[in-house]
Structure formats: C-alpha cells, structure tokens
N, C-alpha and C positions, 0 to 999 in steps of 0.2 A: 503494500500499498505507501509505501516510504513519504516523498514530500508532501501527498494533498492527503495523509490520512489529522495530519494538525488540525489543518483546514475545518472540513464536514464534522471533527465533533467539535469545532469549538462551536462552527456554526449554529449544531446541537442545539449548544447547549447557554445559547443566546436571549436573553429576554425574551416574551414576543413583541411581532411591533407591526401598528398596523395604522394606515396611511388613508387618509381621505386627499384623492385626485384629479383629476382630471386628463386621458388621454393623453394631447401634446399644449400642455400647461409646460413652458420651456422650464419651468421650477420643477414642475413636477419630475420631469425628465433628466434632473441633474440628480434630484433628491431619492429616483431611483438607484444614479447610478455611484453614488456616495454607497447606497445601501450594501448593489450588488460588490460593491469594491471590498464590502468589506466581511462577504459570503455569506452579506444578509437572505434570512427569508427571508417576506412579513406577508400580512392579508394587506392589496390594497380595497379599498372602496375605491369603486369609480359615478362620484357625486353631478357628471358632465348630463346624462339625461336622465335626472333623476330626483327633483323636486325636495320630495321628500329625505331623504340620504344628505342633500345639502341644509336642508334642515339637522337631522342632527346632526351635523357637522359643526355645524354651528354654536348648535345646543349642549354640545362636548365641551366642544373650545376658548366659546366665547370670539368667536375670529372666521371670520363671513369671508376667508382668500383661502383659493389651496395652492400647496396640499398640505395638508394639518398629518400630522406624526406627531404619535402616543409609542411611545416606552413602556413592555406593560400597562399599569393604569397610569402615569404618565404626560400631560401634554409636552413636548417639546416644541413645537411648535413649527412652523413652515421650516424648507432648506435655511434660506438666511439661520436663522436657531438652529439647526441640524447641524451646522456647515461653520457655522460659531465656537460645539461643543468641541469640534473634531477638531476645531483649530488652536483650544484651549485641551487637548489633549484631552479632557473628559467625559467623551461620544462613550469612549469601546465601556466604562466605566459603566457607562449606564445599562448598553448594549450585552452586555459578560457580568457581569456580577451587580444588575442592580433589581434581580431578587433576592440579595445573600443584602439588603440594608435596607429592604423591605423589614423580612426577618429578625431583622438588629432592632 
C-alpha cells in the first residue's frame, strides 16, 4: 500500500465536512479544490435551484452567500474563512482533531 496508505487513513479519520454550494460559483470551486488537496471527502448540498435548501443554509449559517462550510457541527464560514484558517495553520486541527476538541 506504500505511500498512499497514510493519506487514505487520514481521509477516513477526518471530521465530517458539509458544504452548501452551487455548481459553478468560483468560491465553491476554490473550496472544493482546497478540500480535495487535503484528501477530504465532504457532503455537498447544492442549493442552486432549491429555495428550501438555500433557506436551510441561511438559517444554519446566518449568511446568504455560498459556499457555507461546516466541519462537524462548527460553522467555518465561506471559502475565504476556510482559506484563512489554512493560512493560519488551523484548518488541519479542525479537520483531523475536531472530535478530540468536542470531547474535551
């Protein structure tokens, strides 16, 4: 299994990620690329043609723009917020150790 084994093991152990998005939004595309670069599997909820899902996203996040990203039960924000966490070195902690923080 070699080199790919740690990445696949890490991907299986990350906190659940849910992203409310539209198909072609540039910030949604950037969020997908960032999550993909970290071998993250996420649930994507397409709100583009569904007013009820858009309203759900607004209710949960307090925002009316896409994407809206959740790691576990934590609302991270949009792509810019997630990218800022990455630059600050905090995104991996949320992705891979979030369950530990919740149990503490």
